[in-house]
C-alpha angles and dihedrals in degrees: 000000000000138000111237118178120219140156127226109228093238093050097048098095091050092049093046090051090050090049091051090054091047091051091062092044091049093049092050092050102037108010124229116276114171115229112262116249109247119250114280089237090067127073115270125249116265117271120265146152121293117256140195124272113280097349094056113183096344097109091053100055117118129218096245093059097174093058092039090056090047091056092048090052090058087061104034102028137246092312121042140148137234126191108223104185106296090340123095115215122199116197121202123193109165132080096233092054091044087054091052090056103036099036117012095042097019095137094053090051096040095113126079123224104249118213122209093248092055092051089052097051096041099050095259095327095302096148130092096261100055104027110109117253109271142081096321093049091048090050093050094047092046092053093046098045097040098045103031114014106035118111090250093050093046092049090051092058099043088116089067092053092045094049095049096044091049088050090053091049090051091052091049091049089057088056092044091053091063099029095248120161117237135205100240094199093054093048095049093042089058092050094047093044090054092047092051096046092045089055092045102045108355097254146061134262129274118195138183105330093028093251117163095190101130099221096042092049092044093053092049092048092046089054089051092050089046091055090051094050091045092055091045088054098048119106103256121197088204089069096044093046108028091187088069096050094099090061095054087204095185095043092235095135092046090053091047090051089057091051092047090052090054090054090042089062090056094046094044092055092049093046092047090050090051093049093049092050128076118312110294113260126192114245100036094098138321096270090051089055094046092050090050090052090048095045099043100033094236090164094064099169096052122030115243109201138185086258089062090048093055094041090053091050090049094050097046096045097044098038097038099055112044094044095057096043091050092050092050090051092052092046095051092043092052091049092049087054091049104036094180088066092053091047092050092049090049092048089052090050092050090051095048102031105017129214092271095062140051128245117266127186092250088067093061097080089055093057106079096164093051089051091048089051091053091050090051091050090053090047096052096035108025109195094230102029097190095031115225112313114253126217115208114227091210136020109277139183116237122176089349092303131107117252106192124223111266097022121134112248120199122191108203101216089167090062094044091051091053099042109130089208088065105028129045110231090356097187093054121094101234117154088180089080088073096048095085104105094223092052092042089062092041100048099052098139092240095116097259095116116050092203088071119040110157092147101027124243143247128044092323094054114138109286093209101060095119093048093045093050093048094048095045094048095043093047094049095043091051094046094048096041094049100040148027112221132218138172122248112266111276094013123123125216114248116201098173120130133229114212120226142116086313123019113257137183108262089226123033114251108247113180142151120252118217117198113239106171120107098235126044089212088070088071094057 
């Protein structure tokens, strides 16, 4: 996850007034010392718009930051700067410059820029995403990838994915039987949440009143995750003016602490249950393994603590649920807007799976057009549109310009994915562009081609690519094989985006499923 700061248009005057007050407070406390101009023997900073004293460009940010940055790039070029309070932001929007950062100088840019809200929700930044590059990060990533996200580990827990996706299909069939519309995001979030928690600790989540009703629990948990992502996306003066962080003037960290405590209650109960049970054995589930590592000190070179256990649970549950459900919403919405794509995917499913069978994961590799459709969804609507901001550990030169140590570096994947110099008809939803066999091998989402970066690249590339791809493909294949989909009468399809930590549909996708399989028993 990342912290991206944006202003809602209606809230801008309030925020500007708050910033003005903070300026005076900041000057009184710390004084105002203009940043020294770098030596003339060094490269200059990238170009960028002028800003105001102290606050820089903060008052001029727009809510849809990804498209705002894209417009600025058309004026200032593929690398430009913004002054956000005392923080310098560098924005990159071209594949060659992305390669310089994520490949050529990967080690110098191997750390992420950690916002105060992220430290609060992840126990001081003790998860994989925010831990600085080094021995602890390598240990955390090794444990997670080897024991949870490797192909072997994922294959071993296919039964969890199958059970939860079939459960979602059964719920949808009940709606289809009476013609009820469904919120697609809610339904898929529940399924993915149950898959993730089953893999982590062998069960599902109970919240507040102890309910175990899947949809009720899923909605409550989605609201909780939504609050977390909202706070991570709020403009936070603590991040723009680090000297003010200890005051938490907007209360963002305090609010995040409350949300972390709610999740703590869930995790503490599960961990306590594990500890009271039979002796922990590696291989039962991921939490079992982590507790064994923590109890027995299996990672002898780098301590692995209970804080790491809980931070890993937090990261995987929060980051692994909302992203997939949002991508499924965008995919289904785009196909409703381009019905020939949906028809072609369904024809492919009928040919490979048939109407007298159900989709299994082994079918996915035999569905090239479905996979091309998923790639096109992630091109047009990348889950994390600005990737996770990087923080250079030393001053570097990128594109002939100086990128100072400690600056916040955004890579605008959303802009790269829509660049007309790279993509023909870039704003059109056309999965066919990925059907060329050469391109199909080239654009694999694994960070090897800097024209296409849905999961980032380099050593900090998303650790959960294999899991995300499996879940997204299996969910979509099951939804499209089992049902036709239609809008409610009189409703119009809205494809607009809402910028945030992860890209969301501005309006939830509410549609009616229509059963299409030959035998009702296939829905059970």
